[in-house]
N, C-alpha and C positions, 0 to 999 in steps of 0.2 A: 325202630323203623326209620326214624329221621336222622339218627346219629347225633342228636343234640345232647349236650351236657345239662345238668341241673342249672348251672349258671346261665347258659344260653337261653333255656326255657324261661328262667326267672326274668331275664331282660326282656324277652318278647311279651311275656304276660303281665309283668309289672307286680309280681309278688316275690317275696324273699326266697332265696335259694334254700334256706332252712325249711320254709313252708313246702316247697316243691319236694324236698327229700322226705319230709313227714308224710306227704300225700302218697309218695311212691311205696310206702310200707303197707298199704292196704290193698287187698285183693278184690274188694268190693267198692261201692261208692264211699269215698272217705268223708269223715265229718269235716265240713268246711263251710265257709260262707257260700251261699248259692251263687252269688255274683262271681266269686273266684273260679268256681267250677265251670260256669258258663263261659268265662273269659278263656280258660284253658281249652275248652271244647272249640271255641271260635278260632283260636290260634292254630290248633291242630287241624281243623277243617280247612283253613286257608292254606296250610302247608300240604294238603292233599291226603289227609287221613279221613277215612269214612268210618263212622260208628255204625255197627251192625246190631240191630235189635234182636232180642231173644226170640227165636222162632219156635221155642218149645221142644226143640230136639238138640241143637248144638249149643245153645246159649248165646249170650251177647259176645261181641268182639269188636275188633278193629281191623282195617286193611288199608293198603294204599289205594287211592282212587284209581279206577280202571284206566283213566286217561293218563295216569303216571306209571302204570304197570301193564304195558302191552303184553298180549299173549303170544 
């Protein structure tokens, strides 16, 4: 969505590129330090990513913030 490489995300979050690549292999919540996952979420949200809760129908997801994605 943002076009960032693992290296760029690593620099923004402050965790190793290898750790980023390991986390990318999971389709669910990856096993990691809670603080690392919270920092990833914070960086993504600051960049305009919205995390969508599971609504019981379509499941959880992500999207660009509406302010960044005009209709």
